C-alpha positions in Angstrom: 15.6 3.0 -34.0 14.1 4.2 -30.7 11.4 2.0 -29.6 10.2 5.7 -28.4 10.5 7.6 -31.8 8.6 4.6 -33.5 6.0 4.6 -30.7 5.6 8.4 -31.6 5.2 8.0 -35.2 2.6 5.7 -35.0 0.7 7.3 -32.8 0.9 10.5 -34.3 0.2 8.8 -37.4 -3.5 6.7 -35.3 -4.5 9.6 -33.1 -4.1 13.2 -35.5 -7.4 12.3 -38.1 -6.2 12.0 -41.7 -2.5 12.5 -40.5 -0.5 12.0 -44.4 2.7 10.5 -44.7 4.0 14.2 -45.3 2.4 15.9 -42.6 3.5 13.2 -40.0 7.1 13.2 -41.3 7.3 17.3 -41.3 6.2 16.7 -37.3 8.7 14.4 -36.5 11.0 17.1 -38.2 10.1 20.1 -36.4 9.1 18.5 -33.1 11.7 15.1 -33.4 14.2 16.7 -34.4 14.7 13.9 -36.8 15.3 15.0 -40.3 15.7 11.7 -41.5 12.3 10.7 -41.4 10.7 11.4 -44.3 8.0 10.9 -46.2 8.5 7.3 -47.5 10.1 6.1 -44.4 6.4 6.9 -42.7 4.8 3.7 -43.4 8.1 1.3 -42.9 8.2 2.8 -39.4 4.9 1.7 -38.9 5.0 -1.8 -40.0 8.5 -1.6 -37.6 6.0 -0.5 -34.7 3.3 -3.5 -35.8 7.0 -5.4 -35.4 7.5 -4.8 -32.4 4.0 -4.8 -30.5 3.2 -1.4 -30.3 0.3 -1.5 -32.9 -2.1 -4.8 -32.1 -4.8 -6.2 -34.4 -7.0 -8.3 -32.8 -9.0 -10.1 -35.0 -12.8 -11.5 -34.0 -13.1 -14.8 -32.6 -15.7 -17.3 -33.8 -17.6 -17.8 -31.4 -19.9 -20.6 -33.2 -17.2 -22.5 -34.3 -15.5 -22.7 -30.8 -19.9 -23.8 -29.6 -18.8 -26.4 -31.9 -15.9 -28.0 -31.1 -16.4 -27.7 -27.3 -19.8 -28.9 -27.8 -18.3 -31.7 -30.0 -15.4 -32.8 -28.3 -16.6 -32.2 -24.7 -14.5 -29.6 -24.1 -15.0 -26.1 -21.8 -16.2 -23.4 -24.6 -13.8 -20.7 -22.8 -10.6 -22.7 -23.1 -11.1 -22.8 -26.9 -10.3 -19.5 -29.1 -11.4 -20.5 -33.0 -9.6 -17.0 -34.7 -11.7 -15.5 -37.7 -9.0 -14.7 -40.0 -7.7 -16.6 -42.8 -5.1 -16.0 -45.4 -1.1 -15.8 -45.2 -1.1 -13.7 -42.1 -3.2 -15.8 -40.7 -0.6 -18.1 -38.4 0.6 -14.6 -37.1 -2.3 -13.7 -35.4 -2.8 -17.1 -34.3 0.4 -16.9 -32.3 0.0 -13.1 -31.4 -3.1 -14.6 -29.4 -1.9 -17.0 -28.3 1.2 -15.1 -26.6 -1.9 -13.1 -24.8 -3.6 -16.2 -23.7 -0.1 -17.0 -22.3 0.1 -14.2 -20.7 -3.2 -13.8 -18.8 -2.5 -17.4 -17.4 1.1 -15.9 -15.8 -1.0 -13.1 -13.9 -3.8 -15.9 -13.4 -1.4 -17.9 -11.6 1.2 -14.6 -10.6 -1.9 -14.0 -8.2 -1.1 -16.5 -5.7 2.8 -17.5 -7.0 5.4 -15.7 -6.4 7.5 -17.0 -9.2 5.4 -18.7 -13.2 7.6 -21.0 -14.8 6.8 -21.5 -18.1 7.8 -24.1 -20.6 8.8 -23.8 -24.9 8.2 -25.8 -27.5 10.3 -25.7 -30.9 9.5 -24.2 -34.0 8.9 -21.3 -35.8 4.9 -20.7 -34.6 6.5 -20.9 -30.9 9.1 -18.0 -31.8 6.6 -15.7 -33.3 4.8 -16.2 -30.4 7.5 -16.4 -28.0 8.9 -12.8 -29.6 5.1 -11.5 -29.0 4.6 -12.7 -25.7 8.5 -11.0 -25.2 6.7 -7.8 -26.4 3.9 -7.8 -24.2 6.2 -8.6 -21.2 8.2 -5.2 -21.4 5.0 -3.2 -20.7 3.3 -4.9 -18.4 3.0 -4.4 -14.6 2.8 -6.2 -10.9 4.5 -9.3 -13.2 5.5 -12.6 -11.1 8.8 -13.8 -11.6 9.5 -15.6 -14.4 11.1 -18.8 -15.5 11.1 -19.9 -18.7 12.4 -23.9 -19.5 12.9 -25.2 -22.5 11.1 -28.4 -23.4 13.1 -29.5 -26.4 17.0 -29.0 -28.0 15.3 -28.7 -31.6 16.7 -30.0 -34.4 16.8 -27.8 -37.2 20.3 -26.4 -38.2 19.2 -23.4 -41.1 16.8 -22.5 -38.7 18.4 -22.3 -35.3 15.9 -19.1 -33.9 13.7 -22.2 -33.4 15.0 -23.8 -31.0 13.8 -22.6 -27.0 17.0 -21.5 -26.0 17.3 -19.0 -28.7 14.3 -17.4 -27.7 15.0 -16.6 -24.1 16.7 -13.9 -25.6 12.9 -12.7 -26.1 12.6 -12.1 -22.7 15.5 -9.9 -21.5 13.5 -7.0 -21.4 10.7 -8.3 -19.3 9.9 -6.1 -16.4 10.4 -8.9 -13.8 12.5 -10.5 -12.7 13.5 -13.5 -15.8 15.6 -16.7 -15.1 15.9 -19.3 -17.7 17.0 -23.7 -17.8 18.1 -24.6 -21.2 18.2 -28.1 -22.4 22.0 -29.3 -23.7 22.2 -32.1 -24.8 22.2 -34.4 -28.4 18.6 -32.9 -30.6 18.4 -36.5 -31.0 20.2 -39.3 -29.4 19.4 -43.2 -30.8 16.7 -44.5 -28.5 18.4 -47.3 -26.7 20.8 -44.6 -25.3 17.8 -42.1 -24.3 17.7 -42.8 -20.1 21.1 -42.8 -20.1 21.4 -39.3 -21.9 19.0 -37.8 -20.0 20.9 -38.5 -17.0 24.1 -36.4 -17.7 25.2 -33.4 -15.9 24.0 -31.1 -18.2 21.2 -33.5 -18.9 19.7 -34.2 -15.6 18.9 -30.7 -13.7 16.3 -29.7 -16.9 14.7 -33.1 -16.1 14.6 -31.9 -12.5 13.1 -28.8 -12.8 10.7 -29.8 -15.5 8.0 -30.9 -12.4 7.9 -26.5 -11.4 7.0 -25.9 -15.3 3.5 -24.0 -14.9 2.4 -23.3 -18.4 3.4 -25.0 -20.9 3.3 -23.9 -25.1 3.5 -25.8 -27.9 2.6 -26.3 -31.5 2.1 -29.5 -33.6 2.9 -30.7 -36.8 1.2 -32.9 -39.4 2.8 -36.1 -41.0 1.7 -35.5 -44.4 3.6 -31.9 -44.4 6.9 -32.8 -46.0 8.2 -29.7 -44.3 8.1 -30.4 -40.9 11.3 -30.7 -38.8 10.1 -34.4 -37.7 8.9 -35.3 -40.8 12.4 -34.3 -42.9 14.4 -35.3 -40.0 13.5 -38.7 -40.0 13.2 -39.5 -43.9 17.0 -38.5 -43.8 17.9 -40.4 -41.1 16.2 -42.9 -40.5 14.0 -44.6 -43.2 13.2 -47.9 -41.7 11.8 -45.7 -38.4 10.1 -43.6 -40.6 8.6 -46.3 -42.6 7.9 -47.8 -38.9 6.3 -45.1 -37.9 3.9 -44.4 -41.0 3.1 -48.6 -40.3 1.6 -47.8 -37.0 -0.7 -44.4 -38.3 1.4 -41.8 -37.6 -0.9 -38.7 -37.8 1.5 -36.0 -36.0 3.9 -35.2 -33.2 3.7 -32.8 -30.0 7.2 -32.0 -28.5 8.4 -34.0 -31.9 6.6 -36.9 -30.3 4.2 -39.1 -32.8 1.0 -40.0 -32.4 -1.5 -42.0 -34.3 -5.6 -41.6 -34.2 -5.7 -42.9 -31.4 -2.5 -42.7 -29.1 1.0 -41.8 -28.9 3.3 -44.2 -30.9 6.0 -45.6 -28.6 7.5 -48.3 -31.1 11.3 -48.1 -31.4 12.4 -46.0 -34.6 16.2 -46.2 -33.8 15.9 -42.4 -33.1 14.1 -40.0 -31.3 14.1 -36.7 -29.9 14.7 -36.0 -26.5 12.2 -33.4 -25.4 11.3 -33.3 -21.2 7.3 -34.1 -21.8 6.0 -37.4 -23.7 2.6 -37.5 -24.5 1.7 -39.0 -21.5 2.7 -36.6 -19.5 0.5 -34.4 -21.2 -2.5 -35.4 -21.0 -1.4 -36.7 -17.7 -1.2 -33.1 -16.5 -4.3 -31.8 -18.6 -6.5 -33.9 -16.1 -5.1 -33.4 -13.5 -5.5 -29.5 -13.5 -3.4 -26.7 -11.8 -1.3 -26.3 -14.8 -1.6 -25.3 -18.1 -0.9 -26.3 -21.9 -1.6 -23.7 -24.7 -2.1 -25.2 -27.4 -1.5 -23.4 -30.9 -2.5 -24.9 -34.1 -2.5 -22.6 -36.8 -1.4 -23.6 -40.8 2.3 -24.7 -40.9 5.1 -22.3 -40.6 7.1 -24.4 -43.3 5.3 -25.3 -46.3 5.4 -23.9 -49.4 2.3 -23.3 -49.8 -0.8 -22.5 -47.0 -1.6 -26.1 -45.3 -3.9 -26.5 -42.6 -2.8 -29.4 -40.1 -6.5 -29.9 -39.2 -5.7 -33.6 -39.8 -3.1 -33.9 -37.2 -5.6 -31.5 -34.8 -8.8 -33.6 -34.8 -6.6 -36.7 -32.5 -5.4 -33.7 -30.4 -9.2 -32.6 -29.8 -10.7 -36.7 -28.2 -10.5 -37.0 -24.6 -8.0 -39.8 -25.0 -4.8 -37.7 -26.6 -6.1 -34.0 -25.0 -2.9 -32.7 -24.7 -4.2 -29.0 -24.0 -6.0 -27.3 -21.4 -6.1 -24.1 -24.0 -6.3 -24.9 -27.6 -6.0 -21.4 -29.9 -6.8 -22.1 -33.7 -8.6 -20.4 -36.7 -11.4 -20.8 -38.7 -10.3 -22.4 -41.7 -8.2 -25.4 -39.1 -11.5 -25.3 -37.5 -14.4 -25.3 -40.5 -11.7 -28.9 -40.9 -11.6 -30.5 -38.0 -15.6 -30.5 -37.1 -16.1 -31.7 -40.7 -17.1 -35.3 -40.9 
């Protein structure tokens, strides 16, 4: 259904007092000539309007939890968002807030740059952020030119939309010029072949442009979550590498690069993901300033049960492993990382 029709239905329902579904359907039939819109279709249309970003619910921020995180981990309060949300829809709200934050950073950088480059990580969480960001970019004016970069290839063959290049389609209707830099390589390679792979034509070009990236959007995974992509891949294809990671104290990964409670894990696991940035590079970006890394830390999107990833977030709050300039999380995760 056309955007304008969906928006009109949502607007009528919300702005005309106690308009019932029947009244909205009658109005749509008489004023819009849409006899196909019946009372039964009004609520599904409103739900679709929410999906398309016409109706945005902005949950309250928990400033106290944000302050406690900032105080404990010596971080800048203004760069921490803790959403006061709970339950199954938590990740959707965290992703939406991440998209809004990214848009604000794009505008900030766009005030002094003609083009802003945005790097996208992989996974369902990032797909949700990208989808919402795409909706926001459809209705914004005075945007700089945008270039989106794939930071990894992703390696979930059953969830191809979670790969960054698949997310590019969300930005086709942005109200500005949009360009793309893909990453066309094997998602995972033998560790000994890695340096050769990143020099191959079609891959080298992506790595050559990585220093142009102004904003990185990424999430993280917990090694305790058996549904995590790196967990599943290592378990299936490199059991010895999986065991070696566990021996090194593996607690999580960012851009499919593993880390322990105190440092990146750099051992040879036999295989590794192809990714534009190593954890050490993310840390250095945060220290130097001038570029932004948005870390989205909501519940797991791949777990059959509601699964908080506080165990994997806690090390990333420390100075030694701080891979973010801006953090978006939820109250449940914040409460857990603050527990002694």
